[in-house]
N, C-alpha and C positions, 0 to 999 in steps of 0.2 A: 283584912277583907272579910266581910260577912257573906253568908249565902245569898242575901238579897242583892249583892253586887255582881254576882256571877250571871252572865247571860244564859238564858235557857229558853227553849221553845215552848214547853208545856210540862206540867207535872201531872202524872196520872196516879191516883191513889196515894198511898203513904210512903211508897218506896221511890227511890231515885234511880233512874236507869241512864246508861250512856246516851240513849236516843233522846233524852230530855234536854241535853245541852247543845249549844251552838258550837260547832267545830270551826276553829280558826286556824288557817295556815298562813305562813309568812315566808316570802322569799325575797332575796335581794339580787340584783344584777349589777355587775361592775362593767359589763359590756352590753351591747344591744340585744344579744341573745346568748343563751346557755343551753347546752345539751347535757342531759343527765336523767337517769331513771327511765329511759325510753321515751322521753318527751323533749321537745324543743320549746323552751320558755323565752318569750320575746316581749320586749318593751316596744309597743307599736304606736306610731302616730299615723292615723288614717285621715288626716286633714279635717274636713267638715264633719266626718263621721265621728271623730273624737280620738282620744288617746286611751290605751288600755294595756294591761298586762294580759297576755294570752299564751296558751299552750297549743302546740301542734304535735300530732302523732305522725311518725313516719309510716305511711300506709303502703308504700312501694319503694323498693330500693334498686330494682333492675327491671327493664333496661334503663329507665329514668327514675330519679329520686322524686317521690311525691310526698308532700306533707299535707295533712288535713287538720283544720282547726278543731279543737275540742271546745265546743260552744260553752259548756258548763264551767270552763276555766276562766272565762272572760271577766276581768275586773277593771271597770272603767276608772281612770284617774283624771284629776282636774288640771293637770299641767303637762307640758312636754318636758322631757328629760334630755340631757346631752347625749348625742349619738344614738337616738332611737331608730329602730327600723321604721321604714315608711311604706305605706300602701297607697297607690294611686288607683282609685276606683274607676277612673276613665280608661286607663290603659290596662288595668288588671295586673300591674307590676308590684311585687313585694320585694323591697331591697333591704337586706340585713347587712349593716356595715361590718360587724365582727361577730364571730361565733366562738364561744368559749367551750372547750371540752377539757375535763379533768383539771380545771383551774387555770388553763392557759388558752390564749387566743390561738385557734388552729386554722381558721379560715376567715377571709375578709371578702367584702364586696359580693355577697351571695345575692343572686338575682333569680327570682321565681316569677312564673306567670300563672295567673288564675286559669285553671283548665277545667274546673267543675264548680261553677258558681253555686249550684244547689247545695253541695256538700262542703264548700269553701276549701277545695283542694288546689294546691299549687305545685307546679312542676319546676324543678331546678333547671335553670338555663345556663348559668355560669357562676364561677367563683374563683377566688385566688387563694393559694395556700399562704398562710402567714409566714413571714420571714423567720 
């Protein structure tokens, strides 16, 4: 690989800085959602809106659990995947079939309701513990 093959934003002057390069991160989900490093990563099918990998931050844990979309994390994908979470824009319901924590499915059938459309915040309504 030569330097011309490396993706970069711009070069300023004669020295190369970290800020000149495109940063790429990659993640894989074996379930519809995974919790780690303080974020909830979700493979989401939003119907006519499209499909995407998205991250949510837990913004409240008591008395109700609230998750809020991290808009900068959104990566649109061109196909649906097996067992994706779904969002129904009409009802405001976000359904996550399975949530993986520390490499194992811990919860299933997580149901959230959109409670703050401006900030894309969802409140947990129900879930099942994995067997």
